[in-house]
C-alpha positions as CSV (number, residue, x, y, z in Angstrom):
1,M,0.1,-0.2,0.2
2,I,1.5,3.0,-1.4
3,G,0.0,6.5,0.5
4,G,-3.7,4.5,0.8
5,I,-3.8,3.3,-3.0
6,S,-3.2,-0.5,-3.3
7,V,-1.6,-2.3,-6.1
8,T,-4.9,-3.3,-7.6
9,Q,-6.2,0.0,-7.7
10,L,-2.9,1.3,-9.4
11,L,-3.1,-1.7,-12.2
12,I,-6.9,-0.5,-12.5
13,L,-5.5,3.0,-13.2
14,L,-2.2,1.8,-15.8
15,V,-5.1,0.0,-17.8
16,I,-7.6,2.8,-18.1
17,V,-4.6,5.6,-18.7
18,M,-3.4,2.9,-21.5
19,L,-6.8,2.3,-22.7
20,V,-7.1,6.4,-23.5
21,F,-3.7,7.1,-24.0
22,G,-2.5,4.0,-26.0
23,T,1.2,2.4,-25.5
24,K,2.7,4.5,-28.5
25,R,1.7,7.8,-26.9
26,L,2.6,7.0,-23.6
27,R,6.3,5.5,-24.8
28,N,6.7,9.3,-26.3
29,I,5.5,10.6,-23.5
30,G,7.5,8.8,-20.9
31,S,10.7,10.2,-23.6
32,D,10.0,13.5,-23.7
33,L,9.4,13.5,-20.0
34,G,13.0,12.1,-19.9
35,S,14.5,14.4,-21.8
36,A,13.7,17.4,-20.1
37,V,14.9,15.9,-17.1
38,K,17.8,15.2,-18.5
39,G,17.7,19.1,-20.2
40,F,17.1,20.3,-16.6
41,R,19.9,19.0,-14.8
42,K,22.2,20.1,-17.2
43,G,21.3,23.1,-16.5
44,I,22.0,22.9,-13.0
45,E,24.8,20.9,-13.3
46,D,26.7,24.0,-16.1
47,E,25.9,26.9,-13.5
48,P,29.2,28.9,-12.1
49,E,29.6,27.7,-8.4
50,D,30.5,31.1,-7.5
51,N,28.5,33.7,-7.6
52,E,31.2,36.1,-7.1
53,P,31.9,39.1,-10.0
54,E,34.9,38.3,-11.8
55,K,38.3,40.3,-10.7
56,I,39.2,42.7,-13.5
57,T,43.2,43.6,-13.1
58,T,43.7,47.7,-13.9
59,A,45.5,46.4,-17.3
60,E,42.0,45.1,-18.4
61,K,40.6,48.4,-17.4
62,T,43.0,50.3,-19.3
63,A,42.6,48.6,-22.6
64,A,38.6,48.4,-21.9
65,A,38.3,51.9,-21.1
66,P,37.3,54.4,-24.0
67,P,39.9,56.8,-24.7
68,K,39.5,60.0,-22.7
69,K,38.5,63.1,-24.6
70,E,40.5,65.9,-24.8
71,E,38.7,69.2,-23.7
72,K,37.8,71.1,-26.3
73,T,38.4,75.0,-26.1
74,T,35.6,77.2,-27.3
75,A,36.8,80.2,-29.5
76,T,35.7,83.8,-28.2
77,R,33.4,85.4,-31.3
78,P,35.4,88.7,-31.4
79,S,32.9,91.9,-30.2
80,D,32.9,95.4,-31.6
81,T,35.5,96.3,-28.7
82,D,38.0,93.9,-30.1
83,V,37.9,95.3,-33.4
């Protein structure tokens, strides 16, 4: 007895499910479910373990930093008094 369900009840349920879906469709559902679980496990294993941001060296910072813009000096317009 599993959680209040007897073996006989499980067999009856299995027969009903097989009649409704058919064995071919059940096999496809099972393989799709298995591949989904495998993909989920692989995705979890591929995650990086440390959530610490990567350390960037000063050489990398200067190489990645945009060049500093030179300050532009604005030319003043000559006024009437300058002429």
